[in-house]
C-alpha positions as CSV (number, residue, x, y, z in Angstrom):
1,M,62.8,54.9,141.0
2,T,63.6,57.8,138.8
3,E,64.2,57.3,135.2
4,S,67.6,57.9,134.2
5,T,68.7,60.8,131.6
6,V,71.8,58.4,130.6
7,V,70.4,55.6,128.1
8,F,72.5,52.9,126.5
9,V,71.4,50.6,123.8
10,T,73.0,47.5,122.2
11,G,74.8,48.4,118.9
12,E,72.3,46.4,117.0
13,E,69.4,48.2,118.6
14,F,71.0,51.7,117.9
15,V,71.6,51.0,114.1
16,K,68.0,49.7,113.6
17,H,67.0,53.6,113.8
18,P,68.3,55.8,111.1
19,V,67.2,59.4,110.8
20,P,66.7,60.2,107.4
21,E,66.5,63.9,107.8
22,A,70.2,63.7,109.0
23,E,71.4,62.6,105.8
24,P,74.6,64.5,104.7
25,I,73.9,67.6,102.8
26,V,77.3,67.6,101.1
27,T,79.5,64.4,100.2
28,D,82.9,64.0,98.6
29,A,83.3,62.3,95.3
30,S,83.2,58.9,96.7
31,G,79.6,59.7,98.6
32,A,81.2,59.9,102.2
33,T,80.1,62.7,104.4
34,A,81.8,66.0,104.0
35,L,79.2,68.4,105.5
36,A,76.9,66.5,108.3
37,A,73.1,68.0,108.4
38,D,73.8,69.1,111.9
39,G,77.8,69.4,111.6
40,F,80.3,71.9,112.4
41,A,83.2,73.1,109.9
42,L,85.6,75.7,110.2
43,T,87.8,77.3,107.6
44,Y,90.7,79.4,108.5
45,G,93.4,81.6,106.8
46,D,95.2,84.8,107.0
47,G,93.1,88.0,106.1
48,G,92.6,88.2,102.2
49,A,93.4,84.6,102.0
50,G,90.0,84.1,100.1
51,K,88.1,82.3,102.4
52,T,84.8,84.4,101.7
53,T,85.6,84.1,97.9
54,L,86.0,80.4,98.2
55,W,82.8,79.7,100.1
56,L,80.7,82.1,98.3
57,D,81.6,80.1,95.2
58,G,80.8,76.8,97.0
59,S,77.6,78.3,98.1
60,M,76.5,79.0,94.9
61,H,77.1,75.6,93.5
62,F,75.5,74.0,96.5
63,A,72.4,76.4,96.1
64,A,72.0,75.5,92.5
65,G,72.6,71.6,93.5
66,V,75.6,71.3,91.3
67,P,78.9,69.6,92.1
68,W,81.8,71.8,93.3
69,L,85.5,71.7,92.4
70,D,85.2,68.9,89.5
71,G,83.2,67.0,91.5
72,L,85.3,67.1,94.8
73,L,82.1,68.0,96.9
74,K,78.7,67.3,95.8
75,P,75.6,68.6,97.4
76,K,72.6,66.4,98.2
77,G,70.1,68.6,96.0
78,K,69.7,72.4,96.0
79,L,70.7,73.7,99.2
80,R,69.1,76.6,101.3
81,I,72.1,78.9,102.4
82,G,72.3,81.6,105.0
83,W,75.2,83.9,105.0
84,V,76.4,86.1,108.0
85,E,79.3,88.8,107.0
86,N,80.1,90.3,110.4
87,E,83.0,92.4,109.2
88,G,83.7,95.4,106.8
89,P,81.4,97.7,105.1
90,Q,77.9,96.2,104.0
91,E,78.3,98.2,100.6
92,E,81.6,96.4,99.4
93,F,80.1,93.0,100.5
94,R,76.7,94.0,98.8
95,R,79.0,94.8,95.2
96,K,81.1,91.3,95.5
97,L,77.7,89.5,95.9
98,E,76.3,91.3,93.1
99,R,79.2,90.1,91.0
100,K,78.4,86.5,92.2
101,L,75.1,86.3,91.7
102,A,74.9,87.7,88.1
103,A,77.3,84.9,87.2
104,W,74.6,82.3,88.8
105,R,71.2,84.2,87.8
106,G,68.9,81.7,86.6
107,R,70.8,78.6,88.1
108,V,70.4,79.8,92.0
109,Q,66.5,80.5,93.1
110,A,66.4,83.6,95.3
111,D,65.0,81.7,98.1
112,H,68.1,79.6,98.3
113,F,70.5,82.0,99.3
114,H,70.0,84.7,102.2
115,V,72.1,87.0,103.8
116,L,71.9,88.7,107.2
117,E,70.9,92.4,106.9
118,A,70.7,93.7,110.7
119,P,72.6,93.7,112.7
120,W,75.1,94.3,110.3
121,G,78.8,93.9,111.5
122,A,77.3,93.4,115.2
123,L,75.9,90.2,115.8
124,D,77.2,88.7,119.0
125,L,76.6,85.0,120.0
126,R,77.2,85.7,123.5
127,L,73.6,87.5,123.5
128,A,70.6,85.2,123.9
129,E,68.8,87.2,121.6
130,H,70.7,87.3,118.8
131,R,71.0,83.2,119.1
132,R,67.5,82.9,119.1
133,G,67.1,85.4,116.0
134,L,69.7,83.1,114.2
135,G,68.0,80.1,115.2
136,D,64.4,81.5,114.2
137,A,66.0,82.6,111.0
138,V,67.4,78.9,110.3
139,R,64.0,77.5,111.0
140,D,61.7,80.0,109.0
141,L,63.8,80.0,105.8
142,D,64.4,76.0,106.1
143,L,68.2,76.5,106.0
144,D,70.7,73.6,105.4
145,L,74.0,75.4,105.8
146,L,74.4,78.6,107.3
147,I,77.8,80.3,107.1
148,V,79.2,82.7,109.4
149,G,82.3,84.8,110.0
150,P,84.6,86.1,111.1
151,L,84.7,84.2,114.6
152,N,86.4,86.8,116.3
153,D,83.9,89.5,115.7
154,L,80.8,87.0,116.7
155,G,81.6,87.5,120.5
156,M,84.4,85.0,121.1
157,E,86.2,86.3,123.9
158,G,90.1,85.7,124.9
159,G,92.8,84.2,122.9
160,G,91.2,80.8,122.3
161,T,92.1,78.6,125.7
162,P,90.2,75.3,125.8
163,D,87.6,76.8,127.9
164,E,87.1,79.8,125.9
165,V,86.6,77.7,122.7
166,R,84.4,75.3,124.7
167,A,82.1,78.1,126.1
168,F,81.9,79.6,122.3
169,H,81.2,76.5,120.8
170,G,78.6,75.9,123.2
171,H,76.8,79.3,121.7
172,L,77.1,77.8,118.2
173,K,75.6,74.4,119.3
174,N,72.9,76.4,120.9
175,V,72.0,78.0,117.7
176,Q,71.5,74.7,116.1
177,A,69.2,73.6,119.0
178,L,67.3,76.8,118.8
179,A,66.6,76.3,115.1
180,G,64.6,73.0,115.9
181,R,65.8,71.5,112.6
182,F,69.2,70.2,111.3
183,V,71.5,72.9,110.0
184,S,75.2,72.4,109.3
185,L,77.4,75.3,110.6
186,M,80.6,76.7,108.7
187,V,82.2,79.0,110.7
188,L,85.5,81.4,109.1
189,H,88.2,82.0,111.2
190,H,91.9,83.7,111.0
191,E,95.2,81.9,111.5
192,N,97.7,82.7,113.9
193,T,101.2,84.0,113.5
194,A,102.4,80.4,113.0
195,G,100.0,79.8,110.1
196,R,97.9,77.5,112.2
197,V,94.2,77.7,113.2
198,S,94.1,80.5,116.2
199,G,92.9,79.1,119.3
200,A,92.1,75.5,120.5
201,W,89.5,74.9,117.8
202,A,91.5,72.3,116.0
203,G,89.6,69.4,117.8
204,R,86.0,70.8,117.4
205,P,85.1,70.8,113.8
206,D,83.8,67.6,111.8
207,L,85.9,69.5,108.8
208,L,88.6,71.9,109.0
209,V,89.9,73.8,106.0
210,H,93.1,75.9,105.5
211,V,92.9,78.6,103.0
212,T,96.2,80.0,101.7
213,A,96.5,82.5,98.7
214,Q,99.6,81.7,96.7
215,G,99.8,84.3,94.0
216,N,99.6,84.2,90.3
217,G,96.0,83.1,90.2
218,T,96.2,80.1,92.8
219,T,94.9,78.9,96.1
220,R,96.1,76.4,98.3
221,V,93.2,74.3,100.2
222,L,94.3,71.9,102.9
223,W,91.7,69.8,104.2
224,Q,93.1,69.5,107.3
225,K,90.5,67.3,109.0
226,A,87.6,65.8,107.2
227,K,86.2,63.4,109.9
228,W,83.9,61.2,107.7
229,S,85.9,61.4,104.4
230,S,89.0,59.7,104.2
231,S,89.4,60.8,100.4
232,L,89.6,64.5,102.0
233,H,91.4,63.9,105.2
234,R,94.7,65.8,105.2
235,T,95.0,66.2,101.5
236,T,95.9,69.3,99.5
237,N,94.4,70.8,96.6
238,Q,95.7,73.8,94.3
239,L,92.7,75.9,92.9
240,H,92.9,78.0,90.0
241,W,91.0,81.2,89.7
242,L,88.4,81.5,87.1
243,E,86.0,84.3,86.0
244,H,83.2,85.7,88.4
245,E,85.5,84.8,91.3
246,G,85.2,81.0,90.7
247,F,87.5,78.0,91.3
248,A,88.6,74.9,89.7
249,L,91.1,72.2,90.6
250,A,94.5,72.8,89.0
251,E,96.4,70.3,87.0
252,P,98.3,68.0,89.4
253,E,102.0,68.9,89.8
254,A,104.7,66.3,90.3
255,A,104.7,64.1,93.2
256,R,106.0,65.3,96.3
257,P,110.0,64.6,96.5
258,E,110.1,62.2,99.5
259,R,107.3,60.2,98.1
260,T,108.7,60.0,94.7
261,W,111.9,58.8,96.6
262,E,110.2,56.3,98.4
263,G,108.0,55.1,95.2
264,I,111.3,54.7,93.4
265,E,113.0,53.0,96.3
266,G,110.1,50.4,97.0
267,F,109.9,49.5,93.3
268,V,113.7,48.6,93.0
269,L,113.9,46.8,96.3
270,A,110.8,44.7,95.1
271,N,112.2,44.0,91.6
272,G,115.8,43.5,91.8
273,G,117.8,44.3,88.6
274,T,115.1,46.2,87.1
275,A,115.3,48.4,83.8
276,W,114.5,52.0,84.3
277,N,111.7,51.7,81.9
278,A,109.5,49.9,84.5
279,V,110.7,52.0,87.3
280,E,109.4,55.0,85.4
281,S,106.1,53.2,84.4
282,A,105.3,52.3,88.0
283,V,106.0,55.7,90.0
284,E,103.9,58.7,89.4
285,G,105.6,61.9,87.9
286,R,107.3,63.6,85.0
287,A,110.0,61.6,83.3
288,K,112.8,64.2,83.9
289,Y,111.8,64.9,87.5
290,L,111.9,60.9,88.1
291,Q,115.3,60.7,86.6
292,G,116.5,63.4,88.5
293,R,115.5,61.6,91.8
294,R,116.9,58.4,90.4
295,D,120.4,60.2,89.7
296,A,120.2,61.6,93.5
297,M,119.6,58.0,94.9
298,L,122.6,56.6,92.7
299,E,124.8,59.7,93.9
300,A,123.7,58.7,97.6
301,G,124.4,55.1,97.2
302,V,120.7,53.9,98.1
303,L,120.5,52.4,94.3
304,L,123.3,50.5,92.4
305,N,123.4,50.2,88.7
306,A,124.7,46.8,87.6
307,G,124.1,47.7,83.8
308,T,125.2,50.5,81.6
309,A,124.6,54.4,81.3
310,K,122.0,53.4,78.7
311,G,121.0,50.0,79.9
312,F,120.2,50.1,83.5
313,K,120.1,47.2,86.1
314,L,119.0,48.8,89.1
315,W,119.4,47.3,92.5
316,H,118.5,48.7,96.0
317,R,121.6,48.7,98.4
318,D,119.7,46.5,101.0
319,D,118.7,43.9,98.7
320,P,120.4,40.7,99.8
321,A,120.4,39.4,96.4
322,R,122.3,42.4,94.8
323,P,125.5,41.8,93.0
324,S,128.7,42.9,94.8
325,L,129.1,46.5,93.6
326,D,130.6,49.8,95.4
327,T,128.0,51.0,97.6
328,N,129.4,54.4,97.9
329,G,127.4,55.8,95.1
330,S,127.9,56.0,91.5
331,R,128.6,59.3,89.8
332,V,126.2,61.0,87.7
333,G,127.5,60.3,84.1
334,T,128.9,57.2,84.7
335,A,126.2,54.9,86.2
336,A,123.6,57.2,85.6
337,E,121.5,57.6,82.4
338,P,121.6,61.2,81.1
339,L,118.4,63.2,82.0
340,D,117.4,63.5,78.3
341,S,117.8,59.9,77.1
342,P,115.0,58.1,75.6
343,S,112.9,55.7,77.7
344,G,114.5,52.6,76.3
345,G,113.4,49.3,74.7
346,A,110.2,47.7,74.3
347,G,108.7,44.9,76.2
348,E,108.9,46.1,79.6
349,I,105.9,45.9,81.6
350,G,104.6,48.8,84.0
351,T,102.7,48.5,87.3
352,G,100.6,50.6,89.2
353,S,102.4,52.9,91.7
354,P,103.3,51.2,94.9
355,V,102.7,54.6,96.8
356,P,99.5,56.3,95.9
357,V,99.8,60.2,96.0
358,R,97.1,62.5,96.6
359,S,99.0,65.8,97.8
360,R,101.3,67.1,94.8
361,E,102.6,70.0,96.8
362,P,106.3,70.4,96.3
363,V,108.7,70.5,99.3
364,W,112.6,70.3,99.2
365,E,114.4,67.1,100.6
366,P,117.8,66.3,101.4
367,A,119.9,64.1,99.3
368,R,119.5,61.2,101.6
369,P,116.2,59.4,101.8
370,R,113.9,60.2,104.9
371,P,110.5,58.6,105.9
372,P,107.4,60.0,104.5
373,D,105.5,62.4,106.0
374,R,103.6,61.7,109.4
375,L,101.0,64.0,110.3
376,G,100.5,64.5,113.9
377,S,98.0,66.4,116.0
378,D,94.6,67.7,114.2
379,D,96.0,71.1,114.4
380,G,98.3,70.5,111.5
381,E,101.5,71.3,113.6
382,D,103.8,69.5,111.3
383,L,102.3,70.7,108.0
384,F,103.4,74.4,108.7
């Protein structure tokens, strides 16, 4: 009887054997895995979106062993990082890296950041000798993270059909296998004309990141997929540019309109006859913005005011206990508090927001309420 290459064990037996060297190399703020020791991540965006600049900044933090983006991502110690820049003039990248290293000199040890020198701009992962060379470098330099890109210049063939992606992903996994040690891969890639990841790549990475330049010194980062991190998964951050091509989290903006709408709606439905102070304390957002949402809901008849323009008693139209009032909507200025009015009397109790908000990206919303965003497939189709 031949020994099978397919082996099952019980769940209890499986969890008895942790692999210490497979501990995550980067975690989120809660300690969950962001980059696995042998993981695969992909960052995409339009040309000039800032993918290289973003991850150079991240690399310096990781190599120095310090948290990045105000603690959003935390390296497990001082990581050893390798970088493959496979497009553009070598001298331009040298100057960019020179500026970055100058800002981190004394904090990043020389042997913790390496750059591929040859073949410059011509690494082809279809070639076995190039895959072997990368694997040898990972092992010899003891690299924890290898950042390579752009994907289309690394030997990717075709337009990114599932079969073409599967074949190229096999080359990446082969590099990891040839290294003979755990290494995490980060691949930089372009988006398609629809603003989504180019090719059938969405299902492959553990971490999928979309970078968008927004002008005025800001960059938008969508953590489109974070397989092991629920706190990152499908959240968005706005980043401010800093000196020396660095980044920091921007101050949160007002909550997304549809979530603010639902926050007000949910609180009023649960607290029939509530005063406005209590709503304003419970739902996250700036006072004038919240008041504008409230007035739109009064106009639409979603909310009813059984009080006065200065002493609100708000009811939801679907509350069976509400007073018998006109449900066609209250005119702003008759049953709605002026936008610049004071918050009101004391003694009202605020509660925690019934709708936790992580993304603060503003979008337009019709006057009528609608359900909150329901994110679909991992390719972010309904985000763009």
